[in-house]
C-alpha positions in Angstrom: 8.3 -2.9 21.9 7.9 0.5 23.6 10.7 -0.1 26.1 13.6 2.3 25.6 11.8 4.1 22.8 10.8 7.7 22.2 7.0 8.2 22.0 5.1 11.4 20.9 1.5 11.9 21.9 -0.4 14.6 20.0 -3.1 16.2 22.2 -1.2 14.6 25.0 -2.6 16.9 27.8 -6.1 15.5 27.2 -7.9 12.6 28.9 -6.0 9.9 27.1 -2.6 11.4 27.7 -3.2 11.9 31.4 -3.4 8.1 31.8 -1.2 6.9 28.9 1.9 8.7 30.3 2.0 7.2 33.8 0.9 3.8 32.7 3.4 3.6 29.9 6.2 4.9 32.1 5.5 2.2 34.6 5.1 -0.7 32.2 7.6 0.0 29.4 10.1 2.5 30.8 10.5 4.4 27.5 13.5 6.6 26.9 11.2 9.6 26.4 7.5 10.5 26.1 6.9 13.8 24.3 3.6 15.6 25.0 2.7 17.6 21.9 -0.2 20.0 22.4 -1.3 23.7 21.9 -2.6 24.3 25.5 0.3 25.8 27.5 -1.7 25.9 30.7 -2.6 22.2 30.6 1.1 21.5 29.8 2.1 23.6 32.8 -0.3 21.7 35.1 0.8 18.3 33.7 4.5 19.2 34.0 4.0 19.8 37.7 3.1 16.1 38.1 6.4 14.9 36.7 8.8 17.6 38.0 12.2 17.2 36.4 11.6 13.6 35.3 13.8 13.4 32.2 11.6 10.8 30.5 8.7 13.3 30.1 9.1 16.3 27.7 6.6 19.0 26.5 6.4 20.5 23.1 4.0 23.4 22.3 2.5 22.9 18.9 -0.6 22.3 16.8 -1.3 19.4 14.5 -2.4 22.0 12.0 1.2 23.2 11.9 3.1 20.8 9.6 6.5 22.3 10.1 6.2 22.2 13.9 5.2 18.5 13.7 8.3 17.8 11.6 10.5 19.4 14.3 8.7 17.6 17.1 9.1 14.2 15.5 12.9 14.3 15.2 14.1 11.0 16.7 10.6 9.7 17.5 9.9 6.0 17.2 6.2 5.8 18.0 3.3 8.3 17.7 -0.1 8.3 19.3 -2.4 10.7 17.6 -5.0 11.8 20.2 -5.4 15.5 19.2 -8.9 16.3 17.9 -11.8 18.8 18.0 -14.2 16.4 19.9 -17.2 18.3 21.3 -20.1 17.7 19.0 -21.8 21.1 19.3 -18.4 22.9 19.0 -17.8 21.0 15.7 -21.3 21.8 14.4 -20.9 25.5 15.1 -17.2 25.7 14.0 -17.1 23.3 11.1 -14.1 24.8 9.3 -12.0 24.6 12.5 -13.1 21.0 13.0 -12.0 20.1 9.5 -8.7 21.8 9.9 -7.8 19.9 13.1 -9.4 16.5 12.5 -8.7 16.1 8.7 -5.9 18.5 7.8 -4.2 17.7 11.1 -4.4 14.0 10.4 -2.7 14.5 7.0 0.1 16.5 8.6 0.7 13.7 11.2 0.8 11.1 8.5 3.2 13.0 6.3 5.4 13.9 9.3 5.5 10.2 10.5 6.5 9.0 7.0 9.1 11.7 6.3 10.7 11.6 9.8 11.1 7.8 10.0 8.6 7.0 12.7 8.1 3.3 13.1 4.5 3.0 14.0 1.5 5.4 14.6 -1.8 4.7 16.3 -4.6 7.1 15.8 -7.5 7.4 18.3 -11.0 7.2 16.8 -14.6 7.3 18.1 -17.8 5.4 17.9 -19.2 8.5 16.1 -17.0 7.6 13.1 -19.2 4.6 12.4 -22.2 5.7 10.4 -21.7 9.4 11.4 -24.6 11.8 11.8 -22.6 14.8 12.9 -19.6 16.7 11.7 -17.3 15.4 14.4 -18.1 11.8 13.4 -17.7 12.6 9.7 -14.3 14.2 10.2 -13.1 11.2 12.3 -14.3 8.8 9.6 -12.3 10.7 7.1 -9.3 10.7 9.5 -9.6 6.9 9.9 -9.6 6.4 6.2 -6.5 8.7 5.9 -4.6 6.7 8.5 -5.5 3.4 6.8 -4.4 4.7 3.5 -1.2 6.1 5.0 0.2 2.5 4.9 0.0 2.7 1.1 1.9 6.1 1.0 4.6 5.0 3.4 5.7 1.8 1.5 6.5 -1.6 2.8 9.5 -0.7 5.0 8.4 2.6 6.5 5.8 3.8 9.1 2.9 1.5 9.9 -0.5 3.1 10.7 -3.5 1.7 12.6 -6.6 3.0 14.4 -8.2 2.3 17.8 -11.9 3.1 18.2 -13.9 3.5 21.4 -16.7 5.7 22.8 -16.9 8.1 25.7 -14.7 7.3 28.6 -16.3 6.6 32.0 -15.9 9.6 34.3 -14.0 11.8 31.8 -14.6 15.6 31.8 -17.9 16.5 30.2 -19.3 13.0 30.3 -22.5 11.9 31.9 -21.2 10.4 35.1 -19.6 13.6 36.5 -22.5 15.6 35.2 -25.0 13.5 37.1 -22.8 13.6 40.2 -22.7 17.4 40.1 -26.5 17.7 40.2 -27.7 14.7 42.1 -28.3 16.6 45.3 -31.0 18.5 43.5 -33.1 15.4 43.3 -33.7 15.6 39.6 -31.6 14.1 36.8 -32.3 15.0 33.1 -32.4 12.2 30.6 -32.3 12.7 26.9 -34.2 9.5 26.1 -34.9 6.5 28.4 -34.1 4.1 25.5 -30.6 5.5 25.1 -27.6 3.1 25.6 -23.9 3.8 25.9 -20.7 1.7 25.9 -18.7 1.8 29.1 -14.9 1.9 28.8 -12.3 3.1 31.2 -9.2 5.1 30.3 -7.0 2.2 31.4 -8.7 0.0 28.9 -8.2 2.6 26.2 -4.5 2.8 26.9 -4.2 -1.0 26.9 -5.9 -1.2 23.5 -3.3 1.3 22.1 -0.5 -0.8 23.5 -2.0 -3.9 21.9 -2.3 -2.1 18.5 1.3 -1.1 18.6 2.3 -4.7 19.3 -0.1 -6.4 16.9 -0.5 -4.1 13.9 0.7 -4.9 10.4 -0.9 -1.7 9.0 -4.5 -0.5 8.3 -6.3 -2.3 11.1 -9.1 -0.6 13.2 -9.1 -2.1 16.7 -12.4 -2.1 18.7 -12.4 -3.1 22.3 -15.1 -5.5 23.7 -16.7 -3.5 26.5 -20.1 -3.6 28.3 -23.1 -1.4 27.7 -25.5 0.4 30.0 -28.9 2.0 29.6 -29.0 5.7 30.5 -31.8 5.0 33.0 -29.5 2.6 34.9 -26.6 5.0 34.7 -28.7 7.7 36.3 -30.0 5.3 39.0 -26.4 4.2 39.8 -25.2 7.7 40.2 -28.2 9.3 41.8 -30.3 6.6 43.4 -33.9 7.6 44.0 -33.6 10.9 42.0 -36.5 11.8 39.7 -35.6 11.3 36.1 -36.8 14.0 33.8 -36.8 13.3 30.0 -35.6 16.4 28.2 -35.1 15.1 24.6 -32.2 14.1 22.5 -29.7 16.8 21.4 -28.9 17.7 17.8 -26.3 15.4 16.4 -26.6 12.9 19.2 -27.3 9.1 18.6 -29.7 7.0 20.5 -27.2 4.2 20.6 -23.4 4.1 20.1 -22.1 2.0 17.2 -18.5 0.8 16.9 -18.8 -1.5 13.9 -21.5 -1.2 11.2 -23.0 -4.0 9.0 -21.1 -2.5 6.1 -17.8 -3.4 7.8 -18.9 -6.9 8.8 -17.3 -8.7 5.7 -13.9 -7.3 6.8 -14.3 -7.7 10.6 -12.7 -10.4 12.8 -13.3 -11.4 16.4 -10.7 -12.0 19.0 -10.9 -12.8 22.8 -10.9 -9.2 24.0 -11.5 -7.1 20.8 -12.6 -6.9 17.2 -10.5 -5.9 14.3 -11.7 -4.2 11.1 -9.3 -4.9 8.3 -9.6 -2.7 5.2 -10.7 -4.2 1.9 -8.2 -2.1 -0.1 -5.3 -4.1 -1.6 -7.0 -7.3 -0.4 -5.7 -6.6 3.1 -8.8 -8.1 4.7 -7.7 -11.5 3.4 -4.1 -11.2 4.6 -3.2 -14.0 7.0 -0.7 -11.8 8.8 -3.4 -9.2 9.6 -6.1 -11.7 10.4 -3.9 -13.9 12.7 -6.1 -16.1 14.9 -9.3 -14.0 14.3 -12.6 -15.5 13.4 -14.8 -13.8 10.8 -18.0 -12.3 12.2 -21.5 -13.0 10.7 -22.4 -11.2 7.5 -25.1 -9.1 9.4 -22.8 -8.3 12.4 -23.2 -4.9 14.0 -21.5 -3.9 17.2 -23.8 -1.4 18.8 -24.4 -0.5 22.5 -28.0 -1.7 22.3 -27.3 -5.2 20.8 -24.2 -5.8 22.9 -23.9 -9.2 24.6 -22.2 -7.7 27.7 -23.9 -5.3 30.1 -22.7 -3.5 33.2 -25.0 -3.7 36.2 -26.0 -0.8 38.5 -23.9 -2.3 41.5 -20.9 -2.7 39.2 -21.0 1.0 38.1 -21.5 2.1 41.7 -18.5 0.1 42.8 -16.4 1.7 40.0 -17.6 5.2 41.1 -16.6 4.5 44.7 -13.2 3.2 43.7 -12.5 6.1 41.3 -14.3 9.0 43.1 -11.3 11.2 43.3 -10.5 10.9 39.6 -14.0 11.4 38.1 -14.3 14.6 36.1 -10.6 15.4 36.6 -9.3 13.9 33.3 
């Protein structure tokens, strides 16, 4: 589907874009990938990786700027919306700015996609959008709802919108693994709460889920990858074996466990071999055979949370991943 196409990635200089671009170039050979972001320095650094490669282009712009988005989407076939204000404390202390980017920006992307004739758009979401307890999660829940409803606005023959949802990426900037690596020589590792669990997903898995969404979507689906969980105590032991673990308490706005799918979404959730799919109830879409495909309805009380997950990553498995990816950890 993406072969020979033009793809635009909002927030494309972030963690997701850093892997999406090389992986997509290698697998699909698109005609062009446009990196749309407001950080000129990150664009400069990223551009050096690709030199004069004609397939990769850079476009300075902000998703808050509707007119700039319209210009950037001329001739674009597919859009990945990755731009967001994502750091929980930043959102809490700058709520107006978070809303402008995550909600107003989402509306701008949807309008631009529809009006400029984009074929399909996939928006990145987060576990924090499921039963949100902080502003970041609340704005991403609103964003998810906007992209789902965008299918109603676009009409039957225009742009299709869907969402992919996953948690913190293993080894990404600001995540727990590079943090523990940076302080392990001190012999003490701070833990927020020994009961805490987290989903474990790689950037490569995130990119592959977006590819699948582009290929599978009818419109309005929320895709959730099946991934393993780990307890924070085991993560600390894997990264800093033998270090003393000091409990420092949970931070404001932080959850004890990550949740991807809540009980409220269970009546509209279907299971597949490698993922789940939440199909919206509006317009009876959740009963649409084209959207359901070969999926099997989950139980009425189903909840996909990092503490009740059926798959768990072991300490040796995480250590093996760290060894393999040592040079990339904290760099994306």
